[in-house]
C-alpha positions in Angstrom: 0.0 0.0 0.0 1.0 3.6 -0.6 0.8 4.4 3.1 3.8 2.2 3.7 5.9 4.1 1.3 8.1 6.0 3.8 10.0 7.9 1.1 6.8 9.2 -0.6 5.4 10.3 2.8 8.7 12.0 3.7 8.7 13.9 0.4 5.1 15.1 0.9 6.0 16.3 4.4 9.1 18.0 3.1 7.2 19.9 0.4 4.6 21.0 2.9 7.3 22.4 5.1 8.9 24.0 2.0 5.5 25.6 1.1 5.3 27.2 4.6 8.9 28.3 4.6 8.6 29.9 1.1 5.9 32.2 2.6 8.5 33.3 5.1 10.4 34.7 2.2 7.6 36.2 0.1 5.5 37.9 2.8 8.1 39.6 5.0 10.3 40.7 2.1 7.3 42.2 0.3 6.3 44.0 3.4 9.8 45.3 3.9 10.0 46.8 0.4 6.6 48.4 0.9 7.5 49.9 4.2 10.9 51.1 2.9 9.2 52.9 0.0 10.5 50.5 -2.6 14.0 50.4 -1.3 15.9 47.3 -0.3 18.1 47.4 2.9 20.2 44.4 1.8 23.8 45.6 1.3 22.7 49.3 1.7 25.1 51.5 3.5 24.9 55.0 5.0 26.5 57.8 6.9 25.1 59.3 10.0 24.6 63.1 9.8 25.8 65.0 12.9 23.5 67.9 12.1 20.1 66.1 12.3 21.1 62.6 13.4 19.7 61.1 10.2 21.2 58.3 8.2 22.2 59.3 4.7 21.6 56.0 2.9 23.2 54.9 -0.3 20.6 52.4 -1.3 21.7 49.1 -2.9 20.0 47.6 -5.9 16.4 46.3 -5.5 17.6 43.1 -7.3 18.7 41.6 -4.0 15.2 41.7 -2.5 13.5 40.9 -5.8 15.7 37.8 -6.2 14.8 36.6 -2.7 11.1 37.1 -3.4 11.3 35.4 -6.8 13.0 32.4 -5.2 10.2 32.3 -2.6 7.5 32.4 -5.3 9.2 29.7 -7.4 9.5 27.4 -4.4 5.9 28.1 -3.4 4.7 27.0 -6.8 7.0 24.0 -7.0 5.9 22.8 -3.5 2.3 23.3 -4.3 2.5 21.3 -7.5 4.6 18.5 -5.9 2.2 18.2 -3.0 -0.7 17.7 -5.3 1.2 15.3 -7.6 2.5 13.1 -4.8 -0.9 13.2 -3.0 -2.4 11.7 -6.2 0.3 9.0 -6.1 -0.4 8.3 -2.5 -4.2 8.1 -3.1 -3.8 5.7 -6.1 -1.2 3.6 -4.3 1.4 4.4 -7.0 4.7 6.1 -7.2 6.7 8.1 -9.7 8.7 6.4 -12.4 12.5 6.0 -12.5 12.9 8.9 -15.0 10.6 11.1 -13.0 12.5 10.4 -9.7 15.8 11.1 -11.5 14.6 14.4 -12.9 13.2 15.4 -9.5 16.6 14.6 -7.9 18.4 16.8 -10.4 15.9 19.6 -9.9 16.3 19.4 -6.1 20.0 20.1 -6.5 19.1 23.1 -8.6 16.6 24.4 -6.0 19.3 24.0 -3.3 21.6 26.2 -5.3 19.0 28.9 -5.8 17.8 28.9 -2.2 21.3 29.0 -0.7 22.2 32.0 -2.8 19.0 33.7 -1.5 20.0 32.8 2.1 23.5 34.1 1.7 22.2 37.4 0.2 19.7 37.9 3.1 22.3 37.1 5.8 25.3 39.1 4.4 23.0 42.0 3.2 21.4 42.3 6.6 24.8 42.3 8.3 26.0 45.1 6.0 22.9 47.2 7.0 23.3 46.5 10.7 27.0 47.5 10.6 25.8 51.1 10.0 23.0 50.9 12.5 25.1 49.9 15.4 27.2 53.0 15.0 24.3 54.9 16.5 22.3 52.3 18.3 23.3 49.5 20.8 21.9 46.9 18.5 20.3 46.6 15.1 17.0 45.7 16.7 16.9 49.0 18.7 16.6 51.0 15.5 13.2 49.4 14.7 10.5 52.1 14.9 13.1 55.0 14.9 13.0 57.8 12.3 16.4 57.3 11.0 15.8 58.4 7.4 12.9 60.8 7.0 14.2 62.0 3.6 13.3 58.6 2.0 10.1 58.3 3.9 10.8 54.8 5.2 9.1 53.0 8.0 11.5 51.1 10.2 8.8 49.6 12.5 9.1 46.0 11.4 12.3 45.7 9.4 14.2 43.7 12.0 11.5 41.1 12.4 10.8 41.0 8.7 14.4 40.4 7.6 15.0 38.0 10.5 12.0 36.0 9.4 13.2 36.0 5.8 16.6 34.8 7.0 15.1 32.0 9.0 12.8 31.0 6.1 15.7 31.0 3.6 18.0 28.8 5.6 15.1 26.6 6.7 14.1 26.2 3.0 17.7 25.4 2.1 17.8 22.6 4.7 14.4 21.3 3.4 15.6 21.3 -0.2 18.7 19.3 0.9 16.4 16.8 2.6 14.2 16.5 -0.5 17.3 16.0 -2.6 18.3 13.1 -0.3 14.9 11.6 -0.5 14.8 11.8 -4.3 18.3 10.3 -4.5 17.3 7.4 -2.3 14.3 6.8 -4.5 16.5 6.7 -7.6 18.8 4.3 -5.8 15.9 2.1 -4.9 14.7 2.0 -8.5 18.2 1.2 -9.6 18.4 -1.6 -7.1 15.1 -3.1 -8.1 16.1 -2.9 -11.8 19.3 -4.8 -11.0 17.3 -7.5 -9.1 15.0 -7.9 -12.0 17.9 -8.2 -14.5 19.6 -10.8 -12.2 16.3 -12.8 -11.9 15.9 -12.8 -15.6 19.4 -14.0 -16.2 19.0 -16.7 -13.6 15.7 -17.8 -15.1 17.4 -18.0 -18.6 20.3 -20.0 -17.1 17.9 -22.5 -15.6 15.9 -22.8 -18.8 19.1 -23.4 -20.8 20.3 -26.0 -18.3 17.0 -27.8 -18.5 16.6 -27.7 -22.2 18.8 -30.8 -23.0 16.5 -33.0 -20.8 13.6 -32.0 -22.9 15.2 -33.2 -26.1 13.8 -36.5 -27.7 
């Protein structure tokens, strides 16, 4: 029965976790860009002005935030499709073919690469921003809710929680993709092992038939 297929159940569980974690990228990063008036704090730097105490920010490209959001959207769609697809297999008591499992294993490696880049961008980009913040505040978190850049009309109320959530989601999603890659590889190995067993049984059957054929001669 399909319920006994541990690998299939593990994959479904992994994709459900991946679906949730992808939202941890999409939602907070979108909220951050909205609150920062379209700017992206990742890798942004600034100089504190002595006159008014404001941060003169040299904003980095929005591509960093857009990339993280795009990866989140991609993984959300992938997980959604895979959950439906594997649920159908589970309901019908079936499983994917060898070719399908192999393609999935290759895709999982590609997803790992995309997600780890997003995780590194969020982590290093946030560290760059916080390096400037701690020049004026005891910690990066203390700057949340402070008017540090009135010129650009940004709202700092939730930036620390939002980027922190995105960072957690990115690394969690990377770990999930690694797990899914392992499950897919194990499934490919299982199919390969079953194929070898079938080939060995066929050869053994042919050997027995060939050995028994002289006794059947008149």
